[in-house]
Each structure stands twice: as structure tokens, then as C-alpha cells.
C-alpha positions as CSV (number, residue, x, y, z in Angstrom):
1,M,-56.3,-57.7,37.2
2,S,-56.1,-56.3,33.1
3,E,-53.6,-54.1,32.5
4,M,-55.8,-51.3,31.6
5,D,-57.1,-52.1,35.6
6,R,-52.9,-51.9,36.4
7,E,-52.8,-48.3,34.7
8,M,-55.8,-46.8,36.3
9,Q,-55.0,-47.9,39.8
10,N,-51.1,-46.3,38.7
11,F,-53.7,-43.7,37.5
12,S,-55.5,-42.5,40.3
13,A,-52.6,-42.8,43.3
14,G,-51.2,-40.0,42.4
15,P,-48.2,-39.0,41.6
16,P,-45.1,-41.8,42.0
17,A,-43.6,-41.4,45.5
18,D,-40.3,-40.5,43.8
19,G,-42.0,-37.5,43.0
20,G,-42.7,-37.9,39.0
21,K,-38.7,-38.5,38.8
22,T,-37.9,-41.0,36.4
23,D,-34.2,-41.0,35.9
24,P,-33.2,-41.9,38.8
25,D,-30.1,-39.7,37.9
26,E,-32.1,-37.0,37.8
27,G,-32.0,-35.4,41.2
28,T,-28.3,-35.8,41.7
29,R,-27.0,-34.3,38.0
30,A,-25.7,-30.5,38.1
31,Q,-27.9,-28.0,36.4
32,A,-27.1,-28.0,32.5
33,G,-25.4,-25.0,31.0
34,W,-22.5,-23.9,29.3
35,T,-19.2,-22.5,30.9
36,L,-17.5,-20.2,30.5
37,V,-14.6,-21.7,28.4
38,E,-17.2,-23.0,25.9
39,I,-18.6,-19.6,25.5
40,M,-15.5,-17.9,24.8
41,V,-14.8,-21.1,22.2
42,G,-18.3,-20.1,20.6
43,I,-17.4,-16.1,20.7
44,A,-13.9,-17.1,19.1
45,I,-15.3,-19.1,16.3
46,V,-17.8,-16.5,15.6
47,L,-15.2,-13.7,15.0
48,I,-13.2,-15.6,13.0
49,L,-16.1,-16.1,10.5
50,M,-16.4,-12.5,10.4
51,T,-13.3,-11.7,10.2
52,S,-13.4,-14.2,7.1
53,V,-16.1,-12.6,5.7
54,G,-15.8,-9.1,6.2
55,V,-11.6,-9.4,4.1
56,V,-13.8,-10.9,1.1
57,L,-16.7,-8.4,1.4
58,V,-14.0,-5.0,1.6
59,G,-12.1,-6.9,-1.5
60,N,-15.7,-6.9,-3.3
61,I,-16.4,-3.2,-3.2
62,Y,-13.2,-2.4,-4.7
63,K,-14.5,-4.6,-7.5
64,A,-17.6,-3.7,-7.4
65,R,-16.9,0.3,-7.4
66,Q,-14.1,-0.4,-10.8
67,A,-17.1,-1.9,-12.3
68,A,-19.4,1.0,-12.0
69,A,-16.9,3.1,-13.4
70,R,-16.3,1.3,-16.3
71,D,-20.2,0.8,-17.1
72,H,-20.5,4.7,-16.4
73,I,-17.9,4.9,-18.9
74,K,-19.1,2.7,-21.4
75,T,-22.8,4.9,-21.1
76,F,-20.9,8.4,-22.0
77,A,-19.4,6.9,-24.9
78,L,-22.9,5.6,-26.0
79,A,-23.8,9.0,-25.4
80,L,-20.9,10.8,-27.3
81,D,-21.4,8.4,-29.9
82,A,-25.7,9.5,-29.9
83,Y,-24.5,13.0,-29.5
84,L,-21.8,12.7,-32.9
85,L,-24.2,11.6,-35.1
86,D,-26.6,14.1,-34.2
87,C,-23.8,17.5,-33.9
88,W,-20.8,16.4,-36.3
89,E,-18.6,16.7,-33.6
90,Y,-17.9,15.8,-30.2
91,P,-18.4,17.9,-27.4
92,S,-15.4,20.2,-26.5
93,R,-12.8,19.5,-23.6
94,E,-14.8,23.3,-21.8
95,Q,-18.6,21.9,-22.7
96,G,-17.7,18.3,-21.8
97,L,-19.7,15.4,-20.0
98,K,-22.3,17.9,-19.4
99,S,-23.3,18.3,-23.0
100,L,-25.2,15.3,-22.9
101,V,-27.8,16.0,-20.6
102,E,-28.2,20.2,-21.2
103,K,-27.2,22.0,-24.7
104,P,-24.0,23.5,-24.7
105,I,-23.6,27.1,-24.3
106,L,-20.0,27.4,-25.1
107,S,-18.8,27.8,-28.4
108,P,-18.6,25.8,-30.7
109,V,-23.2,25.4,-29.7
110,P,-24.4,22.8,-31.4
111,T,-27.2,23.7,-34.2
112,G,-28.1,20.1,-33.9
113,W,-27.9,19.1,-30.3
114,D,-31.3,17.2,-29.8
115,G,-30.6,16.0,-26.2
116,P,-30.6,15.0,-23.2
117,Y,-28.4,11.7,-24.4
118,L,-28.6,10.2,-21.1
119,Q,-31.9,9.5,-19.2
120,I,-30.5,11.0,-16.1
121,L,-30.2,15.4,-15.5
122,T,-26.8,15.2,-14.3
123,I,-23.6,14.1,-14.5
124,P,-23.0,11.4,-11.8
125,K,-19.5,11.4,-9.9
126,D,-17.2,8.1,-10.6
127,P,-17.7,5.7,-7.4
128,W,-14.9,7.2,-4.9
129,G,-16.9,10.8,-5.2
130,N,-14.9,12.3,-8.3
131,E,-16.1,14.0,-12.0
132,Y,-14.4,12.1,-14.9
133,E,-11.7,13.8,-16.5
134,Y,-12.9,13.9,-20.0
135,A,-10.5,15.2,-22.7
136,V,-10.7,16.0,-26.7
137,P,-8.9,14.8,-28.8
138,G,-8.2,11.7,-26.4
139,P,-4.7,9.3,-26.0
140,G,-3.1,7.3,-29.1
141,G,-4.8,9.7,-31.9
142,L,-8.5,9.0,-30.1
143,A,-11.5,11.0,-31.0
144,Y,-12.3,11.0,-27.0
145,G,-10.8,9.9,-23.7
146,M,-12.6,9.8,-20.7
147,R,-11.1,8.4,-17.1
148,S,-12.2,7.8,-13.2
149,F,-8.8,8.4,-11.3
150,G,-9.4,5.0,-9.1
151,A,-9.1,4.9,-5.1
152,D,-6.6,7.1,-4.8
153,R,-7.5,9.7,-6.8
154,V,-4.5,9.9,-8.4
155,E,-2.9,9.4,-12.1
156,G,-1.6,5.5,-12.3
157,G,-1.9,3.6,-9.7
158,E,-2.2,-0.5,-9.5
159,E,-4.7,-3.2,-8.2
160,R,-7.6,-0.9,-6.3
161,N,-5.6,2.2,-7.2
162,R,-5.6,1.5,-11.2
163,D,-7.3,4.5,-13.2
164,I,-10.4,3.3,-15.4
165,V,-10.0,4.6,-18.6
166,S,-11.7,4.4,-22.0
167,W,-8.9,3.7,-24.1
168,K,-8.3,0.1,-22.0
169,I,-12.0,-0.3,-20.7
170,D,-12.1,-3.8,-21.0
171,G,-10.2,-4.0,-18.2
172,S,-6.9,-4.5,-19.4
173,D,-4.3,-3.0,-18.4
């Protein structure tokens, strides 16, 4: 009998007597699955990983907010310089940063105002929801000064709570 004839005979005979099982131990094995201990270990690993990622993300959120405040102050500084070129002086403290988007109506009203000097129609608040402080003249004999009080919303502070100021905009203290 040829090999093909034997295969045909096995095929036509129907399923094997053992019900089609090819592994003799298959019927005696317990059902496969996860034990409670394995599930608990898996959940613990996932929680540890999530905690680690969460700590890193929170630290990055503070850094991102500080960077956004620095970027706002740099943008205001460029707009103030353009304002100076047109009006021959910086806006007064009373006129404030709002004069970068609207012609001031408070004295001294600039005759050469050619704004708006920003591409936005309102002065944004700092990343912590507060107004930027603007002063003319600025500290240390500077023409102007701007600052955000940072996360703690009070003057001073370190690390996450440090003030973001125009006279130390490069991030140095």
C-alpha cells in the first residue's frame, strides 16, 4: 500500500478514536489561565510604571509653564521695542502692556502709534492665570521691566515657584 493510500484510508475512517486529540496529556491538564497572584503582580508593575511616568510629567509641566512665561516676556520685549521705534518712548506703567494691542487713551497719548504690535488682540495672562507685571522704569536702571510671579504667585521663590523676569530672561538667577 502506498503512502497516499494510507492517508486516504485514515481520512475516510473519520476522526481518531481518542476524539481528535493528538497530545495524550491534553485531556488531563487543568485549564490554562491567570492566577490571582499573577494578576496582582501585573497590576503592581503597571502602577509602579504609571507612578514613575506621572512624576516625570508633573516636573515637565512646571518647566513648560516657566518656558511659556519666558517666551511671553521675550515676545512682549520685541513688541515694546517696535512700540519705542514708532512712539519714541515706552508705554507708561498706567498704559501698560495693553498699549501693544490698543492705542493708549491715557496720557501721554502717542502720536506715532502704528499697532497693534502683537498678532493677538489681548495680552495673555501668565501660565498660572495672573497678569504680567510691567514697570517703567525697570529695575537696575533698565528702561522697563516685566515679570510673572510664578507658580506661588508671590514675589521671590525658588525652583518651581521662582519669578520669571525680563532682566534675567535667559533663566539665570
